C-alpha atoms as one frame of an Amber mdcrd trajectory, in Angstrom:
protein
  -3.248-122.440  25.245  -3.682-126.118  24.504  -0.951-128.560  25.344  -0.655
-132.258  26.003  -0.196-132.286  29.737  -2.427-134.935  31.237  -5.257-133.968
  33.488  -4.018-134.057  37.061  -6.093-134.905  40.095  -9.486-133.322  40.067
  -9.241-129.801  41.414 -11.460-128.940  44.332 -12.848-125.426  44.418 -11.626
-123.361  47.335 -13.860-121.364  49.618 -11.958-118.206  48.725 -13.186-118.240
  45.145 -16.458-116.441  44.525 -18.927-118.164  42.238 -20.308-115.414  40.006
 -23.505-117.069  38.857 -25.899-115.432  36.424 -28.254-113.764  37.018 -27.559
-113.690  40.771 -24.127-112.184  40.066 -25.690-108.734  39.747 -26.188-108.607
  43.514 -23.053-110.435  44.612 -20.242-108.743  46.521 -16.706-109.587  47.528
 -14.351-109.704  49.216 -11.819-111.855  47.441  -9.001-113.748  49.089  -5.879
-114.309  47.065  -4.346-117.615  47.900  -0.915-118.778  46.915  -0.645-120.212
  43.447  -2.110-123.719  43.205   0.446-126.366  42.562  -1.773-128.973  40.953
  -0.881-128.429  37.311   1.100-131.164  35.646   4.352-129.746  34.263   4.772
-129.682  30.497   7.066-132.111  28.767   9.824-131.140  26.418   9.254-132.468
  22.889  10.876-132.002  19.484   9.843-128.841  17.649   8.648-130.404  14.374
   5.169-131.882  14.261   4.425-134.976  12.151   2.258-134.549   9.098  -1.364
-134.055  10.107  -0.618-133.755  13.823  -3.547-133.405  16.165  -3.652-130.943
  19.092  -4.568-133.799  21.413  -0.875-134.671  21.342   1.691-132.868  23.465
   2.746-129.947  21.330   4.623-127.391  23.405   8.382-127.600  22.896  10.642
-125.434  24.988  11.984-122.623  22.853  15.247-121.000  23.852  15.089-117.639
  22.149  17.602-114.845  22.095  15.536-112.310  20.199  12.502-111.955  22.457
  12.202-109.073  24.860  10.595-109.386  28.262   9.214-106.000  29.166   9.471
-104.945  32.784   6.603-102.593  33.492   6.783 -99.919  36.157   3.500-100.273
  38.102   3.413 -96.527  38.704   3.590 -95.856  34.985   0.630 -97.984  33.944
  -2.053 -96.157  35.875  -3.157 -93.711  33.209  -5.678 -91.088  34.329  -9.165
 -91.621  32.985  -9.956 -88.991  30.322 -12.909 -86.688  30.803 -13.980 -87.178
  27.191 -13.335 -89.798  24.553 -12.369 -93.422  25.004 -10.611 -94.475  28.174
  -7.276 -96.285  28.446  -6.958 -99.674  26.770  -5.984-102.835  28.678  -5.529
-106.457  27.596  -5.555-109.666  29.653  -3.642-112.825  28.779  -4.765-116.430
  29.266  -6.623-116.949  32.565  -7.303-120.726  32.551  -9.555-120.800  35.586
  -7.337-118.841  37.993 -10.044-116.526  39.271  -8.247-115.247  42.379  -5.157
-114.365  40.356  -7.316-112.570  37.790  -9.145-110.476  40.374  -5.840-109.544
  42.030  -4.307-108.496  38.686  -7.363-106.398  37.783  -7.289-104.739  41.193
  -3.593-103.951  40.783  -4.388-102.042  37.579  -7.278-100.173  39.184  -9.909
-101.858  37.009 -11.955-103.461  39.802 -12.403-102.509  43.426 -11.970-104.577
  46.591 -15.360-106.209  45.976 -14.371-107.196  42.437 -16.635-104.608  40.780
 -15.770-102.415  37.823 -14.303 -99.111  39.016 -12.407 -97.950  35.920 -15.051
 -95.721  34.361 -14.519 -95.402  30.610 -11.532 -97.773  30.468 -11.569-100.463
  27.777 -10.631-104.040  28.673 -10.018-106.932  26.265  -9.553-110.552  27.276
  -7.542-112.573  24.744  -9.341-115.874  25.409  -8.765-119.177  27.234 -10.861
-118.688  30.348 -11.206-122.321  31.406  -9.303-125.594  31.873  -6.256-126.398
  34.037  -7.182-123.978  36.836  -9.791-124.378  39.585 -12.670-122.101  38.499
 -13.094-121.510  34.779 -16.846-120.975  35.083 -16.229-118.423  37.813 -13.903
-116.585  35.418 -16.534-116.549  32.667 -19.186-115.299  35.084 -16.858-112.517
  36.236 -16.099-111.401  32.670 -19.814-111.432  31.816 -20.630-109.311  34.851
 -17.784-106.859  34.250 -19.022-106.427  30.684 -22.353-105.129  31.997 -20.773
-102.970  34.687 -18.206-101.425  32.348 -20.846-100.614  29.737 -22.962 -98.891
  32.389 -19.938 -96.744  33.324 -19.196 -95.726  29.721 -16.332 -98.168  29.146
 -16.324-101.760  28.017 -15.074-105.234  28.820 -14.905-107.593  25.830 -13.408
-110.985  25.072 -11.985-113.016  22.200 -12.476-116.665  21.332  -9.626-118.888
  22.475  -8.988-122.474  21.487 -10.083-123.635  24.950 -13.492-122.023  24.457
 -13.822-124.083  21.278 -12.628-127.144  23.176 -15.173-126.730  25.967 -17.979
-126.044  23.490 -17.017-129.158  21.561 -16.771-131.355  24.641 -20.222-130.248
  25.774 -21.892-130.523  22.362 -20.183-133.519  20.819 -18.721-135.500  23.743
 -17.295-138.797  22.497 -18.484-138.364  18.903 -15.523-139.398  16.688 -14.023
-136.640  14.551 -11.498-136.703  11.738  -8.355-135.391  13.383  -6.069-135.811
  10.374  -4.059-138.331  12.380  -6.652-140.921  13.258  -9.823-140.817  15.291
 -10.209-138.275  18.072 -12.994-136.877  20.241 -13.579-133.509  21.851 -14.117
-135.194  25.203 -10.710-136.900  25.095  -8.990-133.716  23.939 -10.692-131.689
  26.680  -9.590-134.106  29.393  -6.070-134.278  27.980  -5.798-130.504  28.009
  -6.826-129.853  31.599 -10.619-130.045  31.447 -12.098-129.718  34.945 -15.171
-131.724  35.975 -16.284-128.867  38.227 -16.438-126.575  35.180 -18.435-129.056
  33.119 -20.842-129.647  35.999 -21.566-125.905  36.293 -21.589-125.126  32.567
 -24.991-123.672  31.643 -26.709-122.610  28.434 -25.924-118.923  28.920 -22.211
-119.746  29.199 -22.363-121.735  25.952 -24.241-118.956  24.168 -21.769-116.344
  25.358 -18.749-118.377  24.225 -20.302-119.163  20.835 -20.773-115.449  20.098
 -17.210-114.355  20.890 -15.189-112.654  18.164 -11.976-114.280  16.998 -10.076
-111.133  16.017 -10.370-107.368  16.556  -8.344-104.222  15.886  -8.225-101.514
  18.547  -6.065 -98.392  18.482  -3.655 -99.944  15.984  -3.395-103.209  17.926
  -4.549-106.365  16.177  -5.893-108.568  18.972  -5.979-112.357  18.523  -5.756
-115.347  20.806  -3.326-117.594  18.931   0.075-116.786  17.472  -0.845-118.316
  14.133  -1.627-117.191  10.596  -4.585-119.632  10.474  -6.974-116.663  10.765
  -6.231-115.999   7.094  -8.076-119.238   6.262 -11.357-117.727   7.455 -11.604
-114.420   5.635  -9.801-111.361   4.295 -11.352-108.922   6.761 -11.992-108.883
  10.504 -15.734-109.004   9.914 -15.411-111.955   7.545 -13.276-113.965   9.976
 -15.634-113.375  12.886 -18.695-114.195  10.787 -17.103-117.392   9.440 -16.118
-118.598  12.902 -19.601-117.950  14.299 -21.265-119.634  11.321 -19.011-122.671
  11.746 -20.004-123.004  15.388 -23.683-122.450  14.578 -23.743-125.226  11.959
 -22.886-127.612  14.807 -20.885-130.020  12.653 -18.357-131.869  14.829 -15.724
-132.193  12.094 -15.969-128.512  11.137 -15.681-127.333  14.738 -12.772-129.732
  15.292 -10.939-128.295  12.278 -11.511-124.786  13.662 -10.209-125.878  17.067
  -7.189-127.580  15.475  -6.239-124.446  13.537  -6.671-122.180  16.556  -4.338
-124.505  18.472  -1.425-123.865  16.099   1.346-121.702  17.512   4.820-120.178
  17.108   4.101-118.663  13.675   5.749-115.373  14.664   9.070-116.674  15.974
  12.264-117.616  14.150  13.152-116.602  10.634  10.097-115.410   8.780   8.159
-114.660  11.954   8.000-110.923  11.335   6.755-111.569   7.800   4.011-113.785
   9.220   2.925-110.951  11.514   2.980-108.523   8.590   0.732-110.832   6.585
  -1.916-110.496   9.283  -1.415-106.757   9.774  -1.552-106.106   6.022  -4.799
-108.072   5.763  -6.665-106.986   8.871  -5.058-103.673   9.839  -3.092-102.476
  12.809   0.583-101.842  13.404   1.222-104.486  16.089  -0.293-107.842  16.964
  -1.143-108.781  20.551  -1.733-112.462  21.348  -1.972-115.040  24.120  -1.897
-118.830  23.705   1.853-119.610  23.703   3.190-119.128  27.254   6.064-116.706
  27.662   8.026-119.178  29.854   8.123-121.598  26.921   9.284-118.892  24.568
  12.154-118.137  26.951  12.885-121.734  27.932  12.095-120.875  31.561   9.895
-123.680  32.880   9.476-125.351  36.241  11.003-128.725  37.011   9.009-131.781
  36.000   8.814-133.056  39.579   7.267-129.795  40.773  10.117-129.034  43.213
  10.850-125.637  41.673   8.838-123.609  44.160   9.849-120.286  42.605   8.429
-121.157  39.171   9.294-119.294  35.985   9.983-115.586  36.314   7.585-113.493
  34.228   7.676-109.751  34.801   5.567-108.602  31.882   4.703-109.045  28.213
   7.265-110.015  25.587   7.896-108.103  22.394   9.410-109.963  19.433   9.191
-110.425  15.642  10.979-107.139  14.939   8.864-105.446  17.580   5.626-106.310
  15.772   4.276-108.928  18.209   3.413-108.785  21.902   2.994-112.075  23.784
   0.602-111.880  26.755   0.326-115.437  28.119   2.371-115.194  31.297   2.112
-118.899  32.069  -0.207-118.714  35.067  -0.825-122.468  34.769   2.848-123.145
  35.486   3.116-120.701  38.413   4.049-117.855  36.090   2.036-114.628  36.093
  -1.418-113.657  34.908  -0.782-110.563  32.832  -2.961-107.464  32.584  -1.297
-104.760  30.521  -2.152-101.253  29.425  -1.594-100.455  25.749   0.228 -98.998
  23.957   3.255-100.764  25.348   6.271 -98.482  25.414   9.552-100.387  24.999
């Protein structure tokens, strides 16, 4: 997700986090230590819901939504461990926003039986999709990217796969690296990718370790996919419709926009991918149907907008709420057509890994 919380103190990497560098990652082993949740993320501020005309995502844009029609799904851990089939595709899993929390990600993948104690793929033919937003806010975004890249190779070798979607924070990091302080037309005055990246939790340690192969990998990510009747996207927005009337067209248009390397074009793409809350309130189900009718699938699965905001369950602004928001699992809403997967790990929520289909 992208929000307007200021960048807190620079986050130091901990010794418990493994640095999966490429190509040395092929030979790297665990183990992984799972520390308590870092408490260095600035709490979000409550703002009015309506945005001014031509708002820019560099402004704080995450209001607290008190909803009565969303459903938080409590998942029985024993019920999610589906046996791996002897033939055909393996079980399907999705991962919500990670935002640099590598230890939490490894622990969640281990809990689902997808990686072993050394952090290596052990799920055979299982299929794993990340919904985007690997970096910013948390301590080791580059470590997360390196892990996903390595798991992609290991899963493919085992007959499964590990794939990822483009999130708005991937666009933000690409833009900050490529364009820096180059002014862009934000629709509400002058902005820069560098300022937006810092405002939205950009970590100096990530930028320092960002290499060409990371940039190439991010630039090639798909924006939207359909798997087993699930339409997978990062953002809960209908802005995907602006980029094509098929999944292939959207993905091609996004990649071509990034390849052209025009700062204003990439900024406009980032701005649209930052939009949120299209599927809530009156008309939300119709917005979901517009995407499903265009791109296929019977349910949409997204990250981006944190579940604690959708429920109005957020930590105190002074950081004294040690318990944090309670997130047990994904949320189903919009007449059962949408599944929210961002568990709010950046606000001491939960990093969600969920097997699909989700039975409610």
